[in-house]
N, C-alpha and C positions, 0 to 999 in steps of 0.2 A: 504494499500500499504506499509506503513511504518513497519507495523508487517511482512508482507511477506518480505520485504528487510532485515530485521532483520533475520528472519528465514532462509533465503537463504545464509546469510554471518555470521551465528552464530560464528563460530570458527575463523573469521577473524575480528571480531569488538572487540576494546578494548575500544573506546570513539568515539561515532558517533557524527558527527557535522551536524546539519540541519540549514537550511537558510529558512526564509519564507519572503515574501514581502506582505504587505496588512493585518496587524494585525487585524484591526478592534476591535471586542469586545475581541479577544483573545482565541475565540472557538476553531480554527484550531491548534494554538499552544498548547492548553490544551489537545486536543484529542492526539497530538503527544507526548506530555509530558507523558500522561496516558500510551501510547503504549511503551514508553521506561521504564516506571516504572513497568507495568505488565511483560516486557520481561526481568527485572534486567540487563539492559543495562545503563551503564552510559553515559552521552552525554550533549549537550548543543544545545539549540533552540535559534538562533538569529533572531528576528523578527522587521522588519522595517514597519513604518508607519508614516504618516504625523501627525496623531492625537496622541496629548500626552497621557502619562500614568498616569500622576497625576493631570490632569485638570479636573475639574467637567463638564461634558457635558452630553448631552441625547444620547443614545445609540441605540434608536429604538426597545426597547425591554420592557418587562413588568416592569421591575425596573423603567422605565421613569415615569410610573403612580402611582407606590408605593412609591419611593423615591425621585422624581425629578432627577435632573442631580447628577450624581455621577462620580468618577475616574473610569478608567479601573482597577486599582489597588483595588478599593472598590469592583468593579463588580466581580473581580475574587477572593475575600476574602474567600469563602467557599473552594477553591482549592489551598490555600496559600501553602501547602507544595509542591504541583507539581510545582506550578509557581517558587517557591523559588529554588528548587532542579534543574530545567531544563531549565527555559525560561529567555532570556535577552532581554528586550525591548529597541528599539532603535529608536528615532524619527528622522524623516527626509524623504527626497525625495530619492528613491532607486538610481536615476542617479548621486545623488552627494554622498551618504552616502556608497554604496556598493564599490566605489572605495578606502575607507579609511580602509577596513576591511582587517587584515593580517592572513587570514586562509590558511593553508597548504592544507587541504581536505575540501570537502562539499559532505558528504555522500548522502544527501537526501535534496531536496528543494521543497517548495510549492509556487508556484507563483500566487499570487491572488492581486497584487497592481494595477499599472496602467494597463489600458487594451488596450494600443496603439500598433500597430506593432513596431514601433521604441523602445518604453520602453520594451517591451517584449523581443525583441533581444537583447537590452543592458544588461538586468538583466541575460539573458541567456550567453551572451559572458564572463560576470564576472565569472558565476558558472562553465562553461565547463572548464575553465582552473584550476579548482579544483577537477575535477570529474576523477575517473578511471573507467574503464570497470565494468558493474554491477551498477554503482551508478545511482540515478533516480531524475528526476524531475516531479513534478506533476504540470500541468497547469490547473487552474480553469477556468470556463466560456468559454469552447471551444465551440462557438456558432456562425455560419456564420451570421444569420440574426442579433442577438444583438451585437456581438463583432468580426467583420469580421477582425480586426487587429490581434487579437490572433490566429485566424484560420490560417491565412496567415503566421504568425511569427511560429507556431508551425508545420506546414506542410513543410515549408522551413528547420526548424531544423531536422525535421525527414528525409527528403530527402536529406540533404547535409552534416550533420554533425554526423553521426553515432549513431543516437538515433532511437530506435525502439518504435512507438508510438502504444499505446493500448488506445481506445476511451472507455469511461465508460459514458452511458447515463443514466440520472435519470429522474425525472419528471420535468414538467413545463419548458422545454427547458434547463434544467441544463445538461451540459456534463463537463467531466473532461478528460485530457490526461495523461496517465502515460508514461512517455518517459524514457526508459532505455537505458543506454549507452552500446553501442556493441562493441566498439573499444578504 
């Protein structure tokens, strides 16, 4: 989705700003950093999570068995150049921390933090103020059975706020929504 956004806006992008909630291990941020790097676009990825970046914890991945608890920083060490060039890690709850950011524009967002209706709408309401026509928000875990709050919020957003939704279905009940601002 990010590569498509970059391609569609190639001549109009100087410095892209991406906001993510729900960093976890940093995989999504890393993928977006790779997309920026491959596209030779400068930009920043601000990623928010309650999990600390420099505290040793278990990450529910293979390194837990190989190395024991490590920091996210250590986990992402093999991709240090991408991390240093593009990603800014921010610790805290999005409903507190997003109010503090001073961004003019958020070109692209990936929301995978809190999965409640209230929190998804809160994050959206912060982001929409900083988006223009053609900008994108990707919502993870669009699944009525597992996360009805996300589905309700995303449907409301697409019905009432000028965002066209495209549902991407994956495997094992995984779905995403790509919401593109139309006005």
